[in-house]
Backbone as a chain_set.jsonl record, in Angstrom:
{"seq": "MLNSVPAEPFDDLDRLPPEALKRWWVRKLKHVLRLAFEELPFYRDRFTIGGFDPARFSTLDDLRAVPICYKEDLLAFARIGGG", "coords": {"N": [[170.953, -82.627, -17.908], [171.92, -81.07, -20.818], [173.527, -78.9, -21.444], [175.429, -76.846, -19.483], [175.785, -74.155, -19.55], [173.986, -71.18, -19.41], [171.403, -70.326, -21.72], [171.476, -67.79, -24.271], [169.732, -64.856, -23.513], [167.563, -64.3, -25.54], [164.914, -63.593, -25.596], [164.785, -61.339, -24.068], [165.911, -59.369, -25.604], [164.164, -57.886, -27.19], [163.2, -56.105, -25.419], [165.099, -54.261, -24.925], [166.343, -50.893, -25.03], [166.83, -49.003, -28.073], [169.593, -48.105, -28.375], [170.964, -49.736, -26.573], [170.456, -52.213, -27.701], [171.865, -51.936, -30.113], [174.477, -51.797, -29.078], [174.662, -54.381, -28.043], [174.548, -55.906, -30.434], [176.887, -54.97, -31.711], [178.857, -55.894, -29.954], [178.493, -58.719, -30.203], [178.937, -59.11, -32.985], [181.56, -58.133, -33.247], [182.943, -60.035, -31.78], [182.499, -62.376, -33.349], [183.669, -61.619, -35.797], [186.321, -61.195, -35.0], [186.985, -63.782, -34.142], [186.707, -65.184, -36.578], [188.803, -63.997, -38.026], [191.039, -64.75, -36.481], [190.951, -67.558, -36.444], [190.299, -68.664, -38.958], [191.779, -69.145, -41.952], [190.86, -68.327, -44.535], [189.157, -66.077, -44.036], [190.936, -64.459, -42.624], [192.8, -63.865, -44.637], [191.088, -62.562, -46.507], [190.159, -60.362, -45.0], [192.589, -59.062, -44.474], [193.571, -58.456, -47.077], [191.476, -56.819, -47.876], [191.845, -54.703, -46.19], [190.616, -54.624, -43.723], [190.299, -54.502, -40.248], [189.372, -56.417, -37.657], [189.649, -55.745, -34.971], [189.22, -53.067, -34.861], [186.564, -52.731, -35.219], [183.699, -51.105, -34.248], [181.188, -49.938, -34.414], [177.866, -50.378, -35.8], [177.893, -49.266, -38.307], [180.415, -49.86, -39.191], [180.199, -52.26, -40.452], [180.115, -51.848, -43.144], [182.732, -51.872, -43.939], [183.557, -54.48, -43.882], [184.86, -56.992, -45.862], [183.12, -58.3, -48.656], [182.177, -61.622, -49.168], [181.853, -64.221, -51.46], [180.181, -67.244, -52.483], [181.617, -68.44, -54.542], [184.169, -67.491, -54.006], [184.853, -68.847, -51.66], [184.788, -71.489, -52.615], [186.862, -71.407, -54.522], [189.036, -70.918, -52.832], [189.039, -73.298, -51.389], [189.653, -75.072, -53.456], [192.336, -74.486, -54.03], [193.529, -75.598, -51.945], [193.168, -74.433, -49.5], [191.304, -75.02, -47.576]], "CA": [[171.081, -81.34, -18.544], [172.901, -81.173, -21.886], [174.423, -77.753, -21.495], [175.383, -76.161, -18.197], [175.843, -72.717, -19.783], [172.637, -70.678, -19.697], [171.176, -69.852, -23.079], [171.404, -66.339, -24.468], [168.35, -64.431, -23.24], [167.044, -63.616, -26.719], [163.589, -63.04, -25.306], [164.952, -60.021, -23.449], [166.445, -58.4, -26.563], [163.117, -56.975, -27.678], [162.903, -55.136, -24.36], [166.2, -53.307, -24.817], [166.237, -49.647, -25.79], [167.581, -49.115, -29.329], [171.05, -47.962, -28.219], [171.464, -50.935, -25.894], [170.414, -53.289, -28.692], [173.01, -51.708, -31.016], [175.7, -52.2, -28.36], [174.641, -55.85, -27.992], [174.927, -56.395, -31.754], [178.302, -54.651, -31.949], [179.646, -56.831, -29.149], [178.406, -60.05, -30.798], [179.592, -59.094, -34.297], [183.001, -57.975, -33.045], [183.441, -61.345, -31.351], [182.479, -63.296, -34.497], [184.667, -61.16, -36.768], [187.647, -61.463, -34.432], [187.164, -65.232, -34.184], [186.933, -65.552, -37.982], [190.148, -63.546, -38.38], [192.057, -65.503, -35.748], [190.864, -69.01, -36.593], [189.982, -69.133, -40.307], [192.686, -68.527, -42.922], [190.128, -67.659, -45.614], [188.717, -64.756, -43.594], [192.122, -63.675, -42.295], [193.302, -63.361, -45.92], [190.127, -61.59, -47.07], [190.174, -59.149, -44.188], [193.878, -58.394, -44.67], [193.574, -57.904, -48.44], [190.478, -55.757, -47.918], [192.192, -53.632, -45.262], [189.685, -54.626, -42.586], [190.854, -54.973, -38.984], [188.251, -56.669, -36.752], [189.88, -55.091, -33.679], [188.747, -51.686, -34.952], [185.107, -52.748, -35.385], [183.141, -50.496, -33.042], [179.796, -49.518, -34.619], [177.217, -51.126, -36.875], [178.326, -48.666, -39.572], [181.662, -50.506, -39.593], [179.892, -53.419, -41.299], [180.409, -51.476, -44.532], [184.146, -52.13, -44.209], [183.807, -55.923, -43.922], [184.874, -57.45, -47.256], [182.061, -59.231, -49.061], [182.667, -62.922, -49.634], [180.863, -64.962, -52.236], [180.345, -68.694, -52.496], [182.692, -68.753, -55.484], [185.43, -67.206, -53.323], [185.113, -69.974, -50.751], [185.097, -72.671, -53.419], [188.201, -71.216, -55.088], [189.976, -71.081, -51.73], [189.1, -74.737, -51.099], [190.325, -75.759, -54.581], [193.789, -74.302, -53.964], [194.005, -76.305, -50.755], [193.087, -73.588, -48.328], [190.327, -75.359, -46.562]], "C": [[172.21, -81.395, -19.564], [173.929, -80.054, -21.868], [174.31, -76.99, -20.186], [175.452, -74.639, -18.34], [174.447, -72.218, -20.111], [172.552, -70.138, -21.12], [171.15, -68.333, -23.108], [169.962, -65.903, -24.277], [167.754, -63.635, -24.405], [165.677, -62.997, -26.472], [163.682, -61.639, -24.713], [165.422, -58.956, -24.441], [165.385, -57.425, -27.053], [162.708, -55.94, -26.628], [163.998, -54.07, -24.215], [165.888, -52.016, -25.552], [167.134, -49.75, -27.028], [169.103, -49.023, -29.171], [171.662, -49.18, -27.53], [171.475, -52.127, -26.853], [171.559, -53.144, -29.687], [174.312, -52.147, -30.344], [175.796, -53.72, -28.271], [175.108, -56.428, -29.322], [176.396, -56.137, -32.056], [179.187, -55.634, -31.192], [179.653, -58.228, -29.78], [179.148, -60.116, -32.137], [181.104, -58.969, -34.164], [183.622, -59.306, -32.64], [183.538, -62.305, -32.539], [183.547, -62.908, -35.524], [186.086, -61.418, -36.273], [187.962, -62.953, -34.488], [187.445, -65.709, -35.61], [188.347, -65.184, -38.402], [191.22, -64.423, -37.74], [192.096, -66.983, -36.114], [190.709, -69.519, -38.03], [190.837, -68.419, -41.347], [191.969, -67.79, -44.056], [189.757, -66.24, -45.211], [189.898, -63.871, -43.194], [192.696, -63.056, -43.577], [192.386, -62.291, -46.501], [190.143, -60.278, -46.307], [191.458, -58.358, -44.422], [193.938, -57.732, -46.042], [192.613, -56.724, -48.541], [190.76, -54.593, -46.973], [191.266, -53.524, -44.062], [190.369, -55.221, -41.366], [189.706, -55.166, -37.996], [188.423, -56.003, -35.383], [189.364, -53.659, -33.681], [187.234, -51.595, -35.155], [184.472, -52.187, -34.118], [181.705, -49.994, -33.185], [179.193, -50.364, -35.729], [177.573, -50.55, -38.242], [179.62, -49.292, -40.081], [181.427, -51.768, -40.425], [180.186, -53.124, -42.768], [181.848, -51.796, -44.917], [184.474, -53.621, -44.3], [183.771, -56.373, -45.383], [183.761, -58.463, -47.524], [182.702, -60.493, -49.604], [181.518, -63.643, -50.326], [181.173, -66.45, -52.178], [181.506, -69.09, -53.4], [184.066, -68.511, -54.861], [185.817, -68.357, -52.401], [185.492, -71.236, -51.517], [186.488, -72.576, -54.031], [189.264, -71.421, -54.02], [190.139, -72.567, -51.399], [189.849, -75.489, -52.199], [191.837, -75.615, -54.523], [194.377, -74.915, -52.683], [193.942, -75.491, -49.48], [192.089, -74.037, -47.293], [189.688, -76.657, -46.682]], "O": [[173.341, -81.732, -19.214], [175.083, -80.261, -22.244], [173.227, -76.536, -19.817], [175.21, -73.912, -17.377], [173.786, -72.766, -20.993], [173.509, -69.568, -21.645], [170.846, -67.678, -22.112], [169.055, -66.525, -24.83], [167.476, -62.443, -24.272], [165.331, -61.984, -27.08], [162.752, -60.844, -24.847], [165.338, -57.763, -24.149], [165.686, -56.258, -27.305], [161.957, -55.011, -26.923], [163.839, -53.102, -23.472], [165.232, -52.042, -26.594], [168.1, -50.512, -27.024], [169.826, -49.805, -29.787], [172.766, -49.601, -27.877], [172.392, -52.948, -26.821], [172.168, -54.145, -30.066], [175.15, -52.794, -30.971], [176.881, -54.286, -28.407], [175.953, -57.322, -29.354], [177.076, -57.005, -32.604], [180.162, -56.146, -31.742], [180.71, -58.853, -29.879], [179.896, -61.06, -32.393], [181.847, -59.628, -34.891], [184.705, -59.658, -33.107], [184.556, -62.975, -32.711], [184.245, -63.772, -36.056], [186.954, -61.817, -37.049], [189.075, -63.343, -34.84], [188.324, -66.544, -35.823], [189.021, -65.974, -39.063], [192.196, -64.792, -38.391], [193.164, -67.596, -36.096], [190.964, -70.695, -38.291], [190.648, -67.228, -41.598], [192.429, -66.735, -44.491], [190.013, -65.297, -45.961], [189.86, -62.659, -43.406], [193.035, -61.873, -43.603], [192.851, -61.237, -46.936], [190.141, -59.204, -46.909], [191.425, -57.135, -44.553], [194.319, -56.566, -46.15], [192.907, -55.739, -49.218], [190.014, -53.614, -46.948], [191.144, -52.459, -43.457], [190.947, -56.305, -41.433], [189.12, -54.184, -37.539], [187.431, -55.727, -34.707], [189.099, -53.095, -32.619], [186.686, -50.497, -35.251], [184.678, -52.728, -33.031], [181.069, -49.659, -32.187], [179.914, -50.99, -36.505], [177.555, -51.275, -39.237], [179.892, -49.256, -41.281], [182.362, -52.287, -41.036], [180.471, -54.036, -43.544], [182.149, -51.973, -46.097], [185.561, -53.985, -44.75], [182.77, -56.166, -46.07], [183.506, -59.36, -46.72], [183.643, -60.441, -50.396], [180.385, -63.67, -49.846], [182.291, -66.855, -51.861], [182.288, -69.977, -53.058], [185.017, -69.237, -55.15], [186.972, -68.781, -52.371], [186.403, -71.963, -51.12], [187.219, -73.566, -54.056], [190.294, -72.04, -54.287], [191.252, -73.035, -51.158], [190.591, -76.429, -51.917], [192.556, -76.53, -54.925], [195.562, -74.762, -52.389], [194.594, -75.824, -48.49], [192.043, -73.461, -46.206], [188.848, -77.011, -45.854]]}, "num_chains": 1, "name": "protein.A"}
């Protein structure tokens, strides 16, 4: 067995009521946004400059507050030695 951690039960997601599915997405997105902020300087800088705090992410509507990042932004960050 390659992975002892059970896989995410994606097959069960289509059985969730809409509100439960929204809560699932909020939980997953909050985790990813927090991880990006804590571990990746590019996103920490973008979030800080954009006034976005991943700890305050609590609804799918909060996605509007996440700063948009473009490929050119990532390339510029890499050119200045950020990544």
